[in-house]
C-alpha positions in Angstrom: -61.6 41.9 -31.1 -64.9 41.7 -29.2 -67.0 39.5 -27.2 -70.7 38.4 -27.8 -73.2 36.1 -26.2 -76.4 34.6 -27.4 -78.9 33.0 -25.2 -82.3 31.2 -25.3 -84.3 29.6 -22.4 -87.7 29.2 -21.1 -87.2 32.1 -18.7 -85.8 35.6 -19.2 -82.2 35.9 -20.1 -80.9 39.5 -19.7 -79.5 39.1 -16.2 -77.5 36.0 -17.2 -76.4 37.7 -20.4 -75.0 40.6 -18.3 -73.2 38.2 -16.0 -71.7 36.5 -18.8 -70.6 39.7 -20.5 -68.8 40.7 -17.5 -66.6 37.4 -17.7 -65.4 38.5 -21.2 -65.1 42.2 -20.5 -61.3 41.7 -21.2 -62.3 41.4 -25.0 -63.8 44.9 -25.0 -64.0 47.7 -22.6 -65.5 50.6 -25.0 -69.1 49.8 -25.0 -71.7 47.1 -24.1 -75.3 46.2 -25.0 -78.1 43.7 -24.4 -81.1 43.3 -26.6 -83.9 40.6 -26.1 -87.0 39.2 -27.9 -90.2 38.4 -26.1 -92.0 37.1 -29.0 -93.3 40.4 -30.1 -90.8 43.2 -29.3 -87.0 43.5 -29.3 -86.3 45.7 -26.3 -82.6 46.6 -25.6 -80.0 49.1 -24.4 -76.4 50.0 -25.4 -73.9 52.3 -23.7 -70.3 53.4 -23.5 -68.1 52.0 -20.8 -68.1 48.6 -18.9 -71.0 46.4 -18.5 -71.2 47.1 -14.7 -71.5 50.8 -15.6 -73.9 50.5 -18.4 -76.4 48.2 -16.9 -78.1 48.2 -13.5 -80.9 46.1 -12.1 -83.6 48.4 -13.3 -82.4 48.3 -16.8 -82.1 44.4 -16.7 -85.6 44.1 -15.5 -86.8 46.4 -18.3 -85.4 43.7 -20.9 -88.0 41.0 -20.8 -87.6 38.0 -23.2 -86.4 34.4 -23.2 -83.8 35.0 -26.1 -81.2 37.6 -26.3 -77.9 38.8 -27.5 -75.2 40.8 -25.7 -72.0 42.3 -26.7 -68.8 44.1 -25.4 -66.7 46.1 -27.9 -62.9 46.5 -28.4 -62.0 50.1 -29.3 -59.8 50.4 -32.3 -59.5 53.9 -33.9 -60.2 57.2 -32.1 -62.9 57.5 -29.6 -65.8 55.1 -29.2 -69.3 56.2 -30.4 -72.6 54.8 -29.2 -73.7 54.4 -32.9 -71.0 51.6 -33.4 -72.1 49.7 -30.1 -73.5 46.3 -30.7 -75.9 44.4 -30.8 -77.6 45.7 -33.9 -81.5 45.4 -34.8 -83.0 45.3 -38.4 -86.8 45.8 -38.3 -87.4 43.7 -41.5 -87.7 40.9 -40.9 -87.0 41.6 -37.2 -83.6 40.3 -36.3 -80.8 41.0 -33.6 -77.2 40.4 -34.3 -73.9 40.6 -32.6 -70.5 39.5 -34.0 -66.7 39.4 -33.5 -64.4 39.8 -36.4 -63.6 41.9 -39.4 -65.1 42.2 -42.6 -62.4 43.0 -45.2 -64.7 44.0 -48.1 -66.6 46.5 -45.9 -66.5 49.4 -48.4 -67.8 47.3 -51.3 -70.6 45.9 -49.0 -71.7 49.5 -48.1 -71.6 50.5 -51.8 -73.6 47.4 -52.7 -76.2 48.1 -50.1 -76.4 51.7 -51.0 -77.3 50.6 -54.5 -80.3 48.8 -53.0 -81.3 51.8 -51.3 -80.0 50.4 -47.8 -78.1 53.0 -46.1 -75.8 52.1 -43.1 -76.2 54.2 -39.8 -72.9 53.4 -38.2 -69.2 52.6 -38.9 -69.5 49.1 -37.5 -69.1 46.3 -39.8 -71.6 44.0 -38.3 -74.3 46.4 -39.8 -73.6 45.5 -43.5 -73.2 41.7 -42.3 -76.8 42.1 -40.7 -78.5 44.2 -43.7 -77.0 41.7 -46.2 -78.5 38.8 -44.3 -81.9 40.5 -43.8 -82.0 41.6 -47.6 -81.3 38.1 -48.5 -83.9 36.6 -46.0 -86.6 39.2 -47.2 -86.1 38.2 -50.9 -87.0 34.6 -50.2 -90.4 35.6 -48.6 -91.7 38.6 -46.6 -92.8 36.6 -43.5 -93.1 33.1 -41.9 -89.4 32.4 -42.6 -88.3 28.9 -42.2 -84.9 27.4 -41.2 -84.5 26.6 -44.7 -85.0 30.4 -45.7 -82.3 31.2 -43.2 -79.7 28.9 -44.2 -80.1 29.8 -47.9 -79.9 33.7 -46.9 -76.8 32.8 -45.0 -75.2 31.0 -47.9 -75.8 34.1 -50.0 -74.4 36.3 -47.3 -71.4 34.2 -46.9 -70.7 34.5 -50.8 -71.1 38.4 -50.6 -69.1 39.1 -47.3 -65.4 38.4 -46.9 -63.3 38.3 -43.7 -63.3 36.6 -40.3 -66.5 36.5 -38.3 -68.4 34.5 -35.7 -71.9 35.8 -34.8 -75.2 35.2 -32.9 -78.6 36.4 -33.9 -82.1 36.0 -32.6 -85.1 36.0 -34.8 -88.3 34.2 -35.5 -87.9 31.1 -37.4 -90.7 28.4 -38.2 -92.9 30.5 -36.0 -90.9 30.5 -32.7 -88.0 32.5 -31.3 -84.7 31.0 -32.3 -81.1 31.6 -31.6 -78.8 31.2 -34.6 -75.0 31.1 -34.3 -72.6 30.8 -37.1 -68.9 31.0 -38.0 -67.1 32.0 -41.0 -65.9 29.3 -43.4 -62.4 29.1 -41.9 -63.4 29.5 -38.2 -60.8 32.3 -37.6 -62.7 33.9 -34.8 -63.8 31.7 -32.0 -67.3 30.7 -30.8 -68.4 27.9 -28.3 -71.8 26.8 -26.9 -73.3 25.0 -24.1 -76.4 24.2 -22.2 -78.2 24.6 -18.8 -81.4 22.7 -18.3 -83.7 23.6 -21.4 -81.5 26.6 -22.3 -78.7 27.2 -24.6 -75.8 29.7 -24.8 -73.2 30.6 -27.4 -70.3 32.8 -26.5 -66.8 34.1 -27.9 -65.2 32.2 -24.8 -66.1 29.3 -22.7 -65.5 31.4 -19.4 -68.9 33.2 -20.2 -70.7 29.9 -20.0 -68.9 29.0 -16.8 -70.0 32.3 -15.1 -73.5 31.9 -16.3 -73.9 28.3 -15.1 -73.8 26.7 -18.5 -72.1 23.4 -19.4 -69.7 23.6 -22.1 -70.6 21.3 -25.1 -67.9 22.4 -27.6 -67.0 24.7 -30.4 -69.3 25.9 -33.1 -67.7 24.4 -36.1 -66.4 26.7 -38.9 -68.8 27.3 -41.8 -71.7 26.0 -40.1 -75.1 27.5 -38.7 -76.5 26.2 -35.4 -80.3 26.6 -34.6 -80.9 26.7 -30.8 -84.4 26.4 -29.2 -85.2 25.7 -25.5 -85.6 22.1 -24.5 -84.5 20.8 -28.0 -81.3 19.6 -29.5 -79.3 22.0 -31.8 -79.9 21.8 -35.6 -76.8 22.3 -37.5 -76.4 23.1 -41.0 -73.4 23.5 -43.5 -73.2 26.9 -45.0 -69.9 27.2 -46.6 -66.7 25.1 -45.2 -63.2 25.7 -46.1 -59.9 24.6 -44.5 -60.1 25.5 -40.8 -57.8 28.3 -39.5 -58.5 29.5 -35.9 -56.6 32.5 -34.7 -53.5 31.6 -32.5 -53.3 35.2 -31.2 -56.4 34.5 -29.2 -54.6 31.9 -27.1 -51.3 33.9 -27.0 -53.0 37.3 -25.8 -56.8 37.7 -25.7 -58.4 34.8 -24.3 -58.6 34.2 -20.4 -56.3 31.2 -19.4 -59.2 29.3 -18.1 -61.0 29.6 -21.2 -61.3 26.2 -23.3 -60.6 26.3 -27.2 -60.7 23.4 -29.1 -61.1 21.1 -26.3 -57.9 22.5 -24.6 -57.4 25.2 -22.0 -55.8 28.3 -22.9 -53.6 27.8 -19.6 -52.3 24.5 -20.9 -51.3 26.2 -24.3 -49.3 28.9 -22.5 -47.6 26.4 -20.4 -46.3 24.7 -23.4 -45.4 28.1 -25.0 -43.4 28.8 -21.9 -41.6 25.5 -21.9 -40.5 26.0 -25.5 -39.4 29.7 -24.8 -37.0 28.3 -22.1 -35.4 25.9 -24.5 -34.9 28.5 -26.9 -33.6 30.7 -24.3 -31.3 28.2 -22.9 -29.9 27.3 -26.2 -28.4 30.8 -26.2 -26.4 30.0 -23.1 -28.1 32.6 -20.9 -28.9 32.4 -17.3 -30.7 34.5 -14.7 -31.5 34.8 -11.1 -35.2 34.8 -11.4 -38.2 34.8 -13.8 -40.7 37.7 -13.5 -44.1 37.8 -15.7 -45.7 40.7 -17.0 -49.3 40.3 -15.6 -51.6 38.6 -16.2 -51.4 36.9 -19.8 -47.9 35.7 -19.5 -47.9 34.3 -16.0 -48.6 30.7 -17.1 -45.8 30.8 -19.6 -43.6 32.4 -16.9 -44.4 29.6 -14.5 -43.5 26.8 -17.0 -40.4 28.9 -18.3 -39.1 29.0 -14.5 -39.6 25.1 -14.0 -37.6 24.3 -17.2 -34.9 26.5 -16.3 -35.0 25.6 -12.5 -35.3 29.2 -11.5 -37.7 30.8 -9.0 -40.7 32.6 -10.5 -41.4 35.8 -8.7 -44.0 38.5 -8.8 -42.1 41.8 -9.4 -45.1 43.6 -11.2 -48.1 44.3 -9.3 -51.3 45.0 -11.4 -54.1 47.5 -10.4 -57.1 45.2 -10.8 -59.2 48.2 -11.9 -57.2 49.2 -14.8 -58.0 48.1 -18.5 -55.8 46.2 -20.9 -53.4 48.4 -22.7 -53.4 46.9 -26.0 -57.0 47.4 -26.6 -56.8 51.1 -25.7 -57.8 53.3 -28.8 -54.9 55.6 -28.6 -51.4 55.4 -27.9 -51.7 58.2 -25.3 -54.5 56.0 -23.7 -52.1 53.0 -23.7 -49.4 55.0 -22.0 -51.7 56.5 -19.4 -53.1 53.1 -18.8 -49.7 51.4 -18.2 -48.7 54.0 -15.6 -52.0 53.2 -13.7 -51.8 49.5 -14.3 -48.4 48.4 -13.0 -46.3 49.1 -10.0 -42.9 47.4 -9.4 -41.6 45.6 -6.2 -38.1 46.9 -6.0 -36.6 44.0 -3.9 -37.3 41.4 -6.8 -35.2 43.6 -9.3 -32.5 45.6 -7.4 -29.1 43.9 -7.9 -30.7 40.9 -9.7 -30.2 39.4 -13.0 -33.8 39.0 -14.1 -35.6 37.6 -17.2 -39.1 39.1 -17.9 -41.7 37.2 -19.7 -44.3 38.8 -21.8 -46.9 37.6 -24.3 -45.9 39.6 -27.3 -44.5 43.1 -28.6 -46.7 44.7 -31.3 -46.1 48.6 -31.4 -43.1 48.5 -29.0 -44.0 51.6 -27.1 -45.4 49.6 -24.1 -42.2 47.7 -23.5 -40.2 50.8 -23.7 -42.2 52.3 -21.0 -42.2 49.2 -19.0 -38.3 49.2 -19.2 -38.2 52.7 -17.7 -40.1 51.3 -14.7 -37.5 48.4 -14.5 -34.5 50.5 -14.8 -35.6 52.5 -11.9 -35.4 49.5 -9.7 -31.7 49.2 -10.3 -31.3 45.5 -11.6 -28.1 44.0 -12.5 -29.2 42.6 -15.8 -32.4 42.4 -17.7 -33.6 39.8 -20.3 -36.7 40.0 -22.2 -38.4 36.7 -23.4 -41.6 36.7 -25.5 -43.8 33.5 -25.6 -44.9 34.4 -29.4 -42.9 34.9 -32.4 -42.0 38.4 -33.7 -45.2 40.2 -35.1 -44.2 40.9 -38.6 -47.4 41.2 -40.6 -50.6 43.0 -40.3 -53.9 41.4 -39.2 -56.9 42.1 -41.4 -59.1 39.7 -39.5 -60.2 41.3 -36.4 -57.0 42.4 -34.2 -55.9 46.1 -34.1 -52.5 45.8 -35.9 -53.4 46.4 -39.5 -50.4 48.3 -41.1 -46.9 47.5 -41.3 -45.6 50.7 -40.0 -47.1 50.1 -36.6 -45.4 46.8 -36.1 -42.1 47.4 -34.3 -40.3 44.2 -35.3 -40.4 45.2 -38.9 -37.8 47.9 -37.9 -35.1 45.4 -37.0 -35.4 43.1 -40.1 -32.4 42.8 -42.3 -32.8 43.7 -46.0 -34.6 41.0 -47.8 -36.5 39.4 -44.8 -40.1 40.1 -43.8 -42.0 38.4 -46.5 -42.7 35.4 -44.5 -41.5 33.8 -41.3 -37.7 34.2 -40.1 -35.4 31.4 -40.0 -33.4 31.0 -36.8 -30.3 33.2 -37.9 -32.5 36.0 -39.2 -34.5 35.9 -36.0 -31.5 36.0 -33.9 -30.0 39.0 -35.7 -33.2 40.7 -35.4 -33.4 39.9 -31.4 -29.7 41.2 -31.3 -30.3 44.5 -32.9 -33.7 45.2 -31.0 -32.0 44.2 -27.6 -29.3 46.7 -28.3 -31.9 49.4 -29.1 -34.0 48.6 -25.9 -30.8 48.4 -23.8 -31.5 45.0 -22.5 -29.0 42.0 -22.1 -31.1 39.8 -24.4 -34.3 39.5 -26.4 -35.5 36.1 -27.2 -38.9 35.3 -29.2 -40.4 32.0 -30.0 -39.9 30.9 -33.5 -42.9 30.2 -35.7 -41.9 26.4 -35.7 -42.6 26.5 -31.8 -46.2 26.9 -32.6 -46.5 23.5 -34.0 -47.0 21.6 -30.7 -49.4 24.0 -28.8 -51.6 24.8 -31.8 -53.2 22.6 -34.5 -51.5 22.5 -38.0 -54.6 24.2 -39.4 -54.4 27.6 -38.0 -54.1 31.2 -38.9 -50.7 32.7 -37.6 -50.6 35.2 -40.5 -49.3 38.1 -38.1 -46.2 35.7 -37.5 -45.6 33.9 -40.8 -47.3 36.1 -43.4 -49.5 33.0 -44.5 -53.1 34.4 -44.8 -55.9 31.8 -44.9 -58.1 34.2 -46.6 -56.3 36.2 -49.2 -56.6 40.1 -49.2 -56.5 41.8 -52.6 -54.1 44.8 -52.7 -57.1 47.2 -53.3 -58.8 45.9 -50.0 -55.6 46.1 -48.0 -55.1 49.7 -49.3 -58.5 50.5 -48.1 -58.0 49.2 -44.6 -54.6 50.9 -44.2 -56.1 54.3 -45.4 -59.0 53.8 -42.8 -56.5 52.9 -40.1 -53.9 55.8 -40.9 -56.6 58.4 -41.5 -58.1 57.8 -38.3 -61.6 57.2 -39.5 -64.1 55.5 -37.1 -64.7 52.6 -39.5 -63.4 49.8 -37.0 -60.6 47.7 -38.6 -61.7 45.3 -35.8 -64.6 45.0 -33.4 
């Protein structure tokens, strides 16, 4: 999971790209980069760390150009390396690109490019996407590329690449600098766009537009390419359109609550998830003294849960605002150390109290165990855990760092014969009871997959919960992805 920005205007854009990237820093803390195009050159800079550390004012001033691309990277396997930081630049024909997602046929693409004497310089899967596009565009003509050339090259690229991706690129089209944004045929990964005066901006989340002063227009539609130039209306072309399947985990965990996806705020969706979770919890005949969210993602759901139950919602966990997100740390050791730094507890909210703790999800299960160690030290009377998502039972191959069955904690508590798809109510309650006993909590409650029907559109990707993959992954590709993950290679399963 990463965050990108593309911008084009009638004035330099690097400073505003930097501002927008800081608004989506939660999508990636490993590295950042900004490249621009001034009509002749493609100056840029990439570095490891947060945007505020990678870029200072002199660096920004050294990036002239009225069109540009920026990126923040999400760490996956092992230590981040600068070679994998985005954006990427291809000299022929002269194109910048940044993306969010995962190409499931990375190895095949790499071999195909090698057969054409194109050698990759990184382990980042935006590079074969860029090289494939550049190769297809140059095959149409060597220079003076038109919008029709770009669309045809994208169609050939879409036919070659598999996976989930949304991307922005800057290149010269029809003799002028152009920002081009495109999204995979199913729209699994998000992309939105907006305007400010004569300028246009595309980003992974709408909060980047808000921070940079752009008015949100809407979502980039799945399977389409949008051509943007200053002072002119967008040109939109169909590339390849399939049944839409936007990722639900974006709203459950990754996106900021003030982001807008599909015309609805993430905050509103999380409120509804909280209400549905309260009804499921109440049906078990449970009660508590207070509701405590694990900050920050679960706060809206906890508020709605408390309102539904008629309980006070209290801040029991105090978050260090300068710590990173534990899920997107590259190693488990890093996640554990980050959790120690990230949270401290208010003992008075726990001591002698019957508390229900609300969290967004449990993936590997190690963070929740460490969290409970902190909670038990506060001497509560009873502890319930309630999760505003279903159990994560299936790997994600589309850009979220949970790509093997073995790392998914929920699968350890399945009954024999379960686990091929979503769980029915009885099977899920059995899983919850076994897991609660292992954790030592009074109860554990998840949402059911059917609870996603209201907050999310029918056309969606919830494969990590129900095992229904909108883009089938052949066994050989799955095995390659799993091997990359378990062997610790630096080929990112998600970027």
